[in-house]
C-alpha positions as a LaTeX table, in Angstrom:
\begin{tabular}{lrrr}
\hline
Residue & $x$ (\AA) & $y$ (\AA) & $z$ (\AA) \\
\hline
Met1 & 68.47 & $-47.70$ & 34.30 \\
Thr2 & 65.85 & $-47.41$ & 31.61 \\
Ile3 & 65.87 & $-44.28$ & 29.55 \\
Pro4 & 62.23 & $-43.14$ & 28.80 \\
Ala5 & 61.33 & $-43.12$ & 25.22 \\
Ala6 & 61.15 & $-39.73$ & 23.60 \\
Pro7 & 57.58 & $-38.55$ & 22.83 \\
Ile8 & 56.52 & $-39.28$ & 19.36 \\
Ala9 & 55.71 & $-36.11$ & 17.43 \\
Pro10 & 52.65 & $-36.77$ & 15.23 \\
Asp11 & 52.67 & $-35.74$ & 11.67 \\
Pro12 & 50.12 & $-33.08$ & 10.60 \\
Asp13 & 47.46 & $-35.57$ & 9.47 \\
Glu14 & 47.75 & $-37.52$ & 12.71 \\
Ala15 & 47.52 & $-34.34$ & 14.79 \\
Arg16 & 44.35 & $-33.27$ & 12.96 \\
Arg17 & 42.78 & $-36.68$ & 13.53 \\
Trp18 & 43.59 & $-36.53$ & 17.25 \\
Ala19 & 42.06 & $-33.07$ & 17.50 \\
Glu20 & 38.85 & $-34.16$ & 15.74 \\
Glu21 & 38.50 & $-37.13$ & 18.08 \\
Glu22 & 39.02 & $-34.93$ & 21.10 \\
Leu23 & 36.51 & $-32.29$ & 19.96 \\
Ser24 & 33.92 & $-34.93$ & 19.18 \\
Gly25 & 33.82 & $-35.94$ & 22.81 \\
Ala26 & 30.74 & $-35.45$ & 24.94 \\
Leu27 & 32.28 & $-32.58$ & 26.90 \\
Tyr28 & 32.77 & $-30.46$ & 23.81 \\
Arg29 & 29.34 & $-31.38$ & 22.41 \\
Glu30 & 27.74 & $-30.18$ & 25.62 \\
Ala31 & 29.66 & $-26.90$ & 25.48 \\
Glu32 & 28.74 & $-26.24$ & 21.85 \\
Pro33 & 26.02 & $-23.53$ & 21.53 \\
Thr34 & 22.54 & $-24.71$ & 20.55 \\
Pro35 & 20.61 & $-23.23$ & 17.61 \\
Ile36 & 18.58 & $-21.20$ & 20.12 \\
Asp37 & 21.79 & $-19.85$ & 21.61 \\
Arg38 & 23.01 & $-18.84$ & 18.17 \\
Phe39 & 19.67 & $-17.15$ & 17.38 \\
Ala40 & 19.64 & $-15.24$ & 20.67 \\
Arg41 & 23.23 & $-14.15$ & 20.15 \\
Gly42 & 22.45 & $-13.00$ & 16.63 \\
Val43 & 19.44 & $-10.98$ & 17.81 \\
Ala44 & 21.47 & $-9.39$ & 20.58 \\
Glu45 & 24.27 & $-8.49$ & 18.18 \\
Phe46 & 21.79 & $-7.06$ & 15.68 \\
Leu47 & 20.02 & $-4.91$ & 18.29 \\
Gly48 & 23.36 & $-3.77$ & 19.63 \\
Ser49 & 24.46 & $-2.74$ & 16.15 \\
Ile50 & 21.28 & $-0.67$ & 15.72 \\
Phe51 & 21.79 & 1.27 & 18.95 \\
Thr52 & 25.48 & 1.80 & 18.26 \\
Gly53 & 24.86 & 2.80 & 14.65 \\
Gln54 & 27.06 & $-0.01$ & 13.35 \\
Val55 & 24.59 & $-1.91$ & 11.22 \\
Pro56 & 26.23 & $-4.47$ & 8.94 \\
Glu57 & 26.12 & $-3.42$ & 5.31 \\
Thr58 & 24.46 & $-6.68$ & 4.33 \\
Leu59 & 21.57 & $-5.91$ & 6.70 \\
Gly60 & 21.07 & $-2.33$ & 5.51 \\
Pro61 & 18.41 & $-3.07$ & 2.85 \\
Trp62 & 16.63 & $-5.54$ & 5.13 \\
Leu63 & 16.58 & $-3.02$ & 7.96 \\
Ala64 & 15.16 & $-0.33$ & 5.67 \\
Ala65 & 12.45 & $-2.67$ & 4.39 \\
Gly66 & 11.59 & $-3.68$ & 7.94 \\
Ala67 & 11.34 & $-0.05$ & 9.03 \\
Ile68 & 9.01 & 0.75 & 6.12 \\
Ala69 & 6.84 & $-2.26$ & 6.95 \\
Val70 & 6.60 & $-1.18$ & 10.58 \\
Val71 & 5.58 & 2.35 & 9.58 \\
Ile72 & 2.88 & 1.01 & 7.24 \\
Val73 & 1.52 & $-1.29$ & 9.94 \\
Leu74 & 1.42 & 1.58 & 12.46 \\
Ile75 & $-0.42$ & 3.80 & 9.97 \\
Leu76 & $-3.01$ & 1.08 & 9.31 \\
Ile77 & $-3.48$ & 0.53 & 13.04 \\
Ala78 & $-3.93$ & 4.27 & 13.58 \\
Ile79 & $-6.54$ & 4.43 & 10.81 \\
Leu80 & $-8.42$ & 1.48 & 12.28 \\
Ile81 & $-8.32$ & 2.89 & 15.81 \\
Trp82 & $-8.88$ & 6.61 & 15.20 \\
Gly83 & $-10.22$ & 6.89 & 11.65 \\
Arg84 & $-13.43$ & 4.90 & 11.93 \\
Pro85 & $-14.66$ & 6.43 & 15.19 \\
Arg86 & $-14.21$ & 9.88 & 13.68 \\
Arg87 & $-16.24$ & 8.89 & 10.62 \\
Ala88 & $-18.91$ & 7.40 & 12.86 \\
Ala89 & $-18.98$ & 10.53 & 14.99 \\
Arg90 & $-19.31$ & 12.72 & 11.90 \\
Ser91 & $-22.22$ & 10.64 & 10.60 \\
Arg92 & $-23.96$ & 11.05 & 13.97 \\
Ala93 & $-23.42$ & 14.80 & 14.26 \\
Pro94 & $-26.63$ & 16.76 & 13.68 \\
Ile95 & $-26.70$ & 18.79 & 10.47 \\
Ala96 & $-29.21$ & 21.29 & 9.16 \\
Leu97 & $-31.33$ & 19.72 & 6.42 \\
Phe98 & $-33.88$ & 22.00 & 4.83 \\
Gly99 & $-35.12$ & 23.78 & 7.92 \\
Glu100 & $-34.50$ & 21.10 & 10.55 \\
Asp101 & $-31.50$ & 19.77 & 12.45 \\
Glu102 & $-31.22$ & 16.09 & 11.64 \\
Ala103 & $-29.20$ & 13.69 & 13.83 \\
Arg104 & $-30.30$ & 10.47 & 12.15 \\
Thr105 & $-27.90$ & 8.79 & 9.76 \\
Ala106 & $-28.75$ & 8.29 & 6.12 \\
Asp107 & $-29.53$ & 4.63 & 6.73 \\
Glu108 & $-31.81$ & 5.48 & 9.64 \\
Leu109 & $-33.62$ & 8.06 & 7.54 \\
Arg110 & $-34.04$ & 5.52 & 4.75 \\
Ala111 & $-35.50$ & 3.00 & 7.19 \\
Asp112 & $-37.96$ & 5.58 & 8.53 \\
Ala113 & $-38.91$ & 6.56 & 4.98 \\
Glu114 & $-39.60$ & 2.93 & 4.10 \\
Ala115 & $-41.73$ & 2.57 & 7.21 \\
Ala116 & $-43.76$ & 5.64 & 6.23 \\
Ala117 & $-44.18$ & 4.30 & 2.70 \\
Ala118 & $-45.35$ & 0.96 & 4.08 \\
Arg119 & $-48.25$ & 2.74 & 5.78 \\
Ser120 & $-48.88$ & 4.85 & 2.65 \\
Asp121 & $-47.80$ & 8.08 & 4.34 \\
Trp122 & $-46.28$ & 9.38 & 1.13 \\
Asp123 & $-45.72$ & 12.93 & 2.36 \\
Ala124 & $-43.53$ & 11.79 & 5.25 \\
Ala125 & $-41.86$ & 9.13 & 3.10 \\
Ile126 & $-40.81$ & 11.68 & 0.46 \\
Val127 & $-39.51$ & 14.20 & 3.01 \\
Leu128 & $-37.54$ & 11.54 & 4.88 \\
Arg129 & $-36.10$ & 10.03 & 1.72 \\
Val130 & $-34.95$ & 13.37 & 0.35 \\
Arg131 & $-33.25$ & 14.07 & 3.68 \\
Ala132 & $-31.70$ & 10.59 & 3.54 \\
Leu133 & $-30.34$ & 11.41 & 0.08 \\
Ala134 & $-28.81$ & 14.67 & 1.33 \\
Arg135 & $-27.50$ & 13.06 & 4.50 \\
Gly136 & $-25.89$ & 10.25 & 2.52 \\
Leu137 & $-24.00$ & 12.66 & 0.28 \\
Ala138 & $-22.95$ & 14.68 & 3.33 \\
Glu139 & $-21.61$ & 11.54 & 5.03 \\
Arg140 & $-19.54$ & 10.85 & 1.92 \\
Thr141 & $-18.35$ & 14.50 & 2.00 \\
Ile142 & $-19.61$ & 15.00 & $-1.55$ \\
Val143 & $-22.08$ & 17.73 & $-0.63$ \\
Asp144 & $-21.97$ & 19.85 & 2.50 \\
Pro145 & $-25.45$ & 21.28 & 3.15 \\
Gln146 & $-25.08$ & 24.67 & 4.80 \\
Pro147 & $-27.45$ & 25.92 & 7.52 \\
Gly148 & $-30.39$ & 27.61 & 5.83 \\
Ala149 & $-29.72$ & 25.99 & 2.45 \\
Thr150 & $-32.88$ & 25.05 & 0.57 \\
Val151 & $-33.52$ & 21.72 & $-1.06$ \\
His152 & $-33.03$ & 23.40 & $-4.43$ \\
Arg153 & $-29.59$ & 24.64 & $-3.39$ \\
Phe154 & $-28.75$ & 21.10 & $-2.34$ \\
Ala155 & $-29.97$ & 19.77 & $-5.70$ \\
Ala156 & $-27.76$ & 22.28 & $-7.54$ \\
Asp157 & $-24.70$ & 21.36 & $-5.45$ \\
Ala158 & $-25.32$ & 17.64 & $-5.92$ \\
Ala159 & $-25.76$ & 18.15 & $-9.66$ \\
Arg160 & $-22.19$ & 19.45 & $-9.89$ \\
Ala161 & $-21.01$ & 16.12 & $-8.47$ \\
Phe162 & $-23.47$ & 14.07 & $-10.53$ \\
Pro163 & $-24.16$ & 15.99 & $-13.76$ \\
Ala164 & $-26.11$ & 13.10 & $-15.30$ \\
Ala165 & $-28.63$ & 13.26 & $-12.45$ \\
Arg166 & $-29.27$ & 17.01 & $-12.71$ \\
Asp167 & $-32.87$ & 16.70 & $-13.95$ \\
Asp168 & $-33.74$ & 13.97 & $-11.45$ \\
Leu169 & $-32.31$ & 16.01 & $-8.58$ \\
Ala170 & $-34.39$ & 19.04 & $-9.64$ \\
Ala171 & $-37.53$ & 16.85 & $-9.80$ \\
Val172 & $-36.84$ & 15.45 & $-6.33$ \\
Ala173 & $-36.43$ & 18.98 & $-4.97$ \\
Arg174 & $-39.80$ & 19.94 & $-6.44$ \\
Ser175 & $-41.42$ & 16.89 & $-4.88$ \\
Phe176 & $-40.01$ & 17.86 & $-1.50$ \\
Asp177 & $-41.35$ & 21.41 & $-1.80$ \\
Asp178 & $-44.75$ & 20.12 & $-2.95$ \\
Val179 & $-45.37$ & 18.00 & 0.13 \\
Arg180 & $-43.42$ & 20.08 & 2.64 \\
Tyr181 & $-44.45$ & 23.63 & 1.86 \\
Leu182 & $-47.16$ & 23.66 & $-0.81$ \\
Arg183 & $-49.24$ & 20.99 & 0.95 \\
Arg184 & $-49.70$ & 19.01 & $-2.22$ \\
Pro185 & $-50.29$ & 15.34 & $-1.48$ \\
Gly186 & $-47.45$ & 12.98 & $-2.19$ \\
Ser187 & $-47.80$ & 9.79 & $-4.17$ \\
Ala188 & $-46.29$ & 6.36 & $-4.47$ \\
Glu189 & $-44.84$ & 7.37 & $-7.84$ \\
Ala190 & $-43.14$ & 10.46 & $-6.41$ \\
Tyr191 & $-41.66$ & 8.44 & $-3.55$ \\
Ala192 & $-40.46$ & 5.75 & $-5.96$ \\
Ala193 & $-38.61$ & 8.43 & $-7.96$ \\
Val194 & $-36.87$ & 9.77 & $-4.84$ \\
Arg195 & $-36.05$ & 6.26 & $-3.66$ \\
Ser196 & $-34.60$ & 5.28 & $-7.04$ \\
Leu197 & $-32.41$ & 8.38 & $-7.21$ \\
Asp198 & $-31.16$ & 7.87 & $-3.65$ \\
Gln199 & $-30.20$ & 4.28 & $-4.43$ \\
Arg200 & $-28.41$ & 5.27 & $-7.64$ \\
Leu201 & $-26.39$ & 8.05 & $-6.10$ \\
Ala202 & $-25.56$ & 6.02 & $-2.99$ \\
Ser203 & $-23.49$ & 3.68 & $-5.14$ \\
Ala204 & $-22.38$ & 6.21 & $-7.78$ \\
Arg205 & $-19.00$ & 7.85 & $-7.95$ \\
Ala206 & $-18.98$ & 11.61 & $-8.02$ \\
Glu207 & $-17.55$ & 13.09 & $-11.19$ \\
Val208 & $-16.87$ & 16.61 & $-9.95$ \\
Phe209 & $-16.94$ & 17.50 & $-6.29$ \\
Ala210 & $-18.98$ & 20.50 & $-5.35$ \\
Ser211 & $-17.00$ & 23.44 & $-4.08$ \\
\hline
\end{tabular}
């Protein structure tokens, strides 16, 4: 009768080598999670920690930065979606300009003034350009022409925002009154002065906003 040999107990190094060979087999490689699996698991754990209130300390600053970025993006989106239409609607709303309700924008009034000047209708060109000047400042919320306000009141309000243009604004107001109420004929020179002032103030920064 043959007595079976006792199992050989491997030493620690041999046992580690056997384990590495076993784990390197195809079966274990197939069971090992892929990078996508690890990513999905990490996302799930992160979201779970947010809802349970157990955010890892190492992720605290990153989470705060991400929340701030999200808020900023949402604010920008809200401005783009709701801010511009409101500005456009305000620029289209009729306002009282020196005795008439005017629904045209400043750019539209400028285009009509240029068309009148092209046919040498200086009276209409001056009136339209002065209204374009007032409308432009109203669209920028620098001056808010009140119903019934005269062109001279507008000039005084605009002068508080643009002190350096005080004399030019007063001259433009006189030109408007001349052709609109006093029936004095306009001229190319008078229109050129209104046009020049409108162009300057359209790109100028107000120094003191009118109250």
